[in-house]
N, C-alpha and C positions, 0 to 999 in steps of 0.2 A: 730619421728617414721618414717621410710622409708620402703617401700616394694621394695625389691631388685629383679627386674625382668629382667634386662638386662643380656643377656648371657655372655658377656665379663666381667661383674662385678661379676657374679656368679662364673665364672672360676677363677678370681682373688681371690674372697673369699675362694674358695677351697684351693688355695695355701697358703693363710694367715692362715687359720685353720690348715693346715698341720703342720705349724710351732709351733702350740700350742698343738699338741699331747703330751701326751695322755688325758689331761684334756678335750679337745674339741672333743673327739672321736665320740660321738653321733651326734653332729651337723655336724662334718666333713663328716661322713658316709652318712647322710641325704642329705647334699649338693652334694656329689658325685652322689647319685642316681638321684637328680634333674638334674644334668648336663648330666646324661646318659639316657635321655628319660623321666624322671620323671614319672614312671608308676603309682604312687599312688597319684599323683596330690598334691605335697607339695609346699610351697613358703617360702620365707625367709624375715624376718623382722630384721632391724638393727636400732639402736638408731641414729646413724650418718654414713656418708660415706665419705671418705674411712677409716678414723680413727675411726672405731667403738669401743665402750666400751662394748656393749652387742648385742648378736645375738640370734634370736629365730626362729626355723622352726616350721611350723604348716600346717595343711591340708587346701586346698582351701576351701572356704565357701561352694561351691557347692558339695565338697567331704564330708564335715562334715555336711551332711544334717540331720542326726539322732542325736538329742541332747542327746540321752541316750547311744550312742555307744562309750564307753571309749577306745575300741581297735583302732577305726578309728581316733577319736579325740585326737591325740597324738602329743605332742610338744617335741622338744629337745632344750636345752638352753645352752649357754656358755657366760661368761662375763670376761672382763678384770677389770671392776669396778662394785662392787656389787651394789652400789647405782644406777648406770645406768640400771642394770637388774631390780632392785626393781621398778624404775620408769616405765620401759617398761612393766613390767608384771602387776603393779597395777594401774598406772595412765594413760594408754592409752587402746585402744580397741585391742591390739595385741593378747590377750587371750580372748576367749569367755567363761567367768565364768559362763554363764547361762547353759552350757552344762556339762555333765559328760565328764571328760577329764583326761589325764595324762601328766605330765611334767617329762622329764628324763634329767639327766646331772651328770657329775662326779665332782661336786663342792658343798661344803657344803652349800654355800649360796642359792643354788636353793631350798634346803629343807627349809632353814630359811625363804625365801620369801613365799613359800607355807604355812608355819605355819602362817605367818602374814595374808595371804589371808583368812584364816579360820575366822578371826574376821572382816578384812576389807570388804571382799567380801560375808561374810556369806555363805561359802561353807564348805562341809565336807572334811576331808583329811585322807587318809590311805597311810602312808609312807612305802615303801618297799625298802630296801637297799641291794645291791649286791656287791660282789667282782668282779672286772673286771680283766680278764687275757688277756694279749697281746702276741700273738706268732710272734716274729720278722721273723723267717725262718721256715715255714712249711715243708721245705725239710728234716729238722732234726727230725721231729715227727717219732716215731717208726711205722714200717710197720707190718701188720699182714695179713695172707692168709685166705681166706674163704674156708670152706669145699666144696667139689664138689657139684654143684647143686644150691648153693647160688650165687646170683648175685648183683652187684652194679648197681643201676639204679637212675632215677630222679623221684621225686614226680610228679603226675599228678592229674587231677580232680577227679579221682575215689578213691583217697586216702584221700581226705579232711575229710570225715566223721570220719574215724578212728583217724586221727590227732586231730580233734576237740574233740572227746570223751575222749581221753587220756590226753589232755592239762589241766594243773592245773587250768587255768583261762578260759577254754572252756566249751563246753557242751551245748551251745545255738546258736540260729540262727545268732546272731551278731558276735560272735567269728568264727562261721563257714565262714561267708562272708569275715571276716578279713583274716583268714587262706587261703582261696581260692584265694584272691588277692595276697598274698605272694607266693603261689605256682605258679601262672600264671606270676608273675613279676620277681622273683629273683632266684638265684642259690639255688639248693637243691640237696641232695643225699639221697638215701635209699638203704636198703638191702631187697631183695626178697628171699623167701625160695623156695625149688624146685618146689613147686606148684604155684609159682608166688604170693604168699601172702606177704603183707608188714609186716616186723618185726622190723625195725629200721629206723630212719630217722632224718634229721635236715634240717633247712632252714635258708637262710639269711633274716634278717628283713629289715625294711625301713630304719633303722639307720646303716645298714651295719654290724650288729652283727650276729654271729652264734647263732641261737635261736631254740626253740621249739624242742630240741633234746630229743629223747625218744627211748627206746627199750622195747618191750613187755617183761613182767616179766618172761615168760617161756623161753626167749632166752638170758637172761643176763649171764654175766660171760664168754662170748666167744669172746670178743674184737670187737663186731659189732660196737658199738659206736666209737671206735677208728678208724676203717676202714673208716667210712663215715665222721667223723670229719676231718681226714687227707685229704680226697678227697675234701671236701668243702673248707677247709683252703687253699689247693693248688690252687683251682679254684679262690677263692677271691684274693689271693696274686697275681696270674698271671694277673688279671684284675686291679691290682693297689690298692685294698682295704687294709687297716690295718686289720689284722686278730685278731678278739677279740670275747669274749663271756663273759656273766655275770653268776656268780655262787652264789647261796644263802649262806648266812653266816653260815647257819646250815648244809649245804651239804659238810661236811669235806671229804668224800670219793671222790666227784668230784673235789674238790680243789686239793687233792693229785694227781689225774689223770692228771689235767692240769699242775701241776708242773712237773710231770714225762714226759709229752709230750713237755716240753720246754717252757710252758706258763710263762710269767713274771706277777707278781701280781702288778697291779697299786696301788699306795698308797691311792689314793682318792676313796672312796666308789661311786658307781653309785647309785643315788637316783631316784626311781621312786615315784613321788608324784601323787597319785590317788585322784582326786577330784570328787566324786560321786561313782556310783555302777560300779563294774567290774565283 
């Protein structure tokens, strides 16, 4: 197990992971953010270097100071060899299994290893699986106009409470702190009504995905989501990030929207393996 901290090696790893897209997309996005200031304090573990067979991103120990905060204690994984990832995850201290945490990745083996951890590490597991949509060219996404008085803006600290209240996994102080860190660190877009009230938003997360997208129920059906998703997709694309987002298996309407907007469905599901409370 090696902690990869050298900036030149991290830049090299980013290029290596880029060649492994889309399966490595979560790790790649996290490494991109590490190489661009590392605002959330993540680090990279590999089994060997430079011919790695498994790579894992995790928060610095000083960042992951709250053992119960699954939102902050978040890992991303990618492997060339499943046994190498299994060894890294279960036979080293790369993962702090004493914490509530989540591990994400677009490979079936990541879920399989987390299932093994239930017995080996005596930890709970809640698996969540999503379809990943990748948008190669955001310029081709449909454009919509806003009604007069409505404006496109970016999220700020005053919006965090509403985002937290409406997020399916939010509603508590831990999730609020996590959302506040995303708003401060990453790209976001939102729509404000003529009174300056927040009605629709999305944010890039630590793994470079478009996340936490939401429109207030009373304002749906007016393409607000499409307006800000295009804005965020264009911003991420111009900064060199692959443009992608995860959609729940049951959310068929959103899957159709992604396809209409030019999103390509990645064959491998994205697995969020949640060990502990969320």
